[in-house]
C-alpha positions in Angstrom: 39.7 109.3 69.8 39.5 111.5 72.8 37.8 109.8 75.9 36.6 111.6 79.1 35.9 109.1 81.9 35.3 108.9 85.8 32.3 111.0 86.3 29.1 109.6 87.7 25.7 110.2 86.1 23.7 108.0 88.4 20.5 109.5 89.7 20.5 112.3 87.3 17.8 112.9 84.5 17.6 115.4 81.5 21.3 114.9 80.6 22.7 117.2 78.0 26.2 117.3 76.5 27.1 120.2 74.6 30.4 121.2 72.9 32.0 123.6 70.5 33.4 122.7 67.2 35.2 124.2 64.2 37.4 123.3 61.4 40.2 124.8 59.3 38.2 124.2 56.1 34.9 123.5 54.9 33.3 120.6 57.0 30.4 119.0 58.8 30.1 118.7 62.7 29.0 115.2 62.2 32.3 114.1 61.0 33.4 113.9 64.7 31.6 111.1 66.3 30.2 110.9 70.0 30.1 107.7 71.9 28.1 107.8 75.2 29.4 105.1 77.5 30.1 102.9 74.4 26.8 103.8 72.4 27.4 105.8 69.4 25.0 109.1 69.5 23.6 110.7 66.5 25.5 114.0 65.9 23.2 116.5 63.7 24.4 116.7 60.0 25.2 120.3 60.0 27.7 122.3 58.0 30.4 124.2 59.9 29.2 127.6 59.4 32.4 129.7 59.2 35.9 128.5 58.8 37.7 128.7 62.3 34.6 130.0 64.2 33.3 127.7 66.9 29.6 126.6 66.8 27.6 124.7 69.5 26.3 121.1 69.4 24.0 119.9 71.8 23.0 116.2 72.4 20.0 115.5 74.7 18.4 112.5 76.0 21.4 110.9 77.4 21.1 107.9 79.5 22.1 107.9 83.2 24.6 105.7 84.8 27.2 106.2 82.4 30.8 107.4 83.2 32.4 108.0 80.0 32.3 109.9 76.6 34.2 109.6 73.6 34.8 111.9 70.4 35.9 109.8 67.5 37.0 110.5 63.8 39.1 108.7 61.2 42.0 109.9 59.2 39.8 109.3 56.1 36.9 111.7 57.3 38.5 114.1 59.2 40.3 115.9 56.6 39.4 119.6 57.7 41.4 120.1 61.0 38.4 119.8 63.6 38.8 121.2 67.0 36.6 120.8 69.8 36.4 122.9 73.0 34.1 123.9 76.0 32.8 120.3 76.6 29.8 120.6 79.1 27.6 117.9 80.7 24.6 119.0 82.7 21.6 117.4 84.1 19.0 117.4 87.0 19.7 115.4 90.1 16.8 113.5 91.3 
């Protein structure tokens, strides 16, 4: 698990989390789970298009008032050497 915390989303709408993901071998971007303030999000079930080439994942409709995001995988499912980069959270301030 990799956890990022300490940011404040209170008063924001249209929150969107995006990140880039790749793997050393054939894989699927949904192998790396995402938890938004303790709530597991649904990561789209999409194959990693090309080995060692990053593709973007976007998760929308995130709840405000959250201050942490975690990226989670288990040794039994993470067999392709996944990497995450360029994590970005954007929203509209009310």
